N, C-alpha and C positions, 0 to 999 in steps of 0.2 A: 250333633251338638258337640262342641269342643270349647273348653275353657281352661284358663290357668289362673293361678293366684299365688301370692306369697302367704305362707302360714308360719308365723313366728320367724325363725331363721331359715325355714325350709321352703321348697317350691312344690307346687301341686299342678300337674297337667292331667287333663282328662279328655278323652274323646269317646263318643259312642258310635263312631262311624265304622269301626273295624269289626264287623261280625265275621263269621267263619266261612263266608262264601269265598271260594278260591279267587274269583275275579277281583275282589277288593285288594288282595295281596299283590296284584300286578298293576294296580292303578297308580301311576306316577304321583297324582295329587295326594292320595292317601299316604303313600310311602314318604313323601316329603313332609307332610303334616306330622306324621308319627315320628319320623326321625328328628325333625326340628323340635317337637315337644320334648322328646327324650333328651336331646342335647341341651335344651334350655333347663330342664329339671336337674341335670347333673352338672350344671354350670359350665358346660362346654360352649354355650352360645349365649349371647346377651340379647334381651328384648325387653321392651317396656310392657308392663302389665298394668298400666294405669287404668283405673276404673273408667269404663265408657258406657255404662248401662243407660245413662240418659240419652246418649247418641244412638245406641243400638236399639233401644226400646223406648222411644218417647212416650210419655204418659204412663210409664210403668207404675207410678205411685198414686195415680188417680183412681179413686173408687167410683165405678159407674153408678149412676142412680138406678133405683129399682124401677122396672117398667110399671106403668100405671095399669091397674086392672081394667079390663074391657067391660063395658056395660054400664 
């Protein structure tokens, strides 16, 4: 899980990918993700953080109906 957002005038970047297994720290995808997130957070890189929850998780706001009891 990785996300970013604006918080007042600051920037927040979070990733739960980087645990302490040594192989993660040599994975190019992870290193680019982490480096890009840090660069964005310190304003060394620009990226849009427009909300995209509706595209990423369609139906997120729908409450499913309760299943009907059997019998």
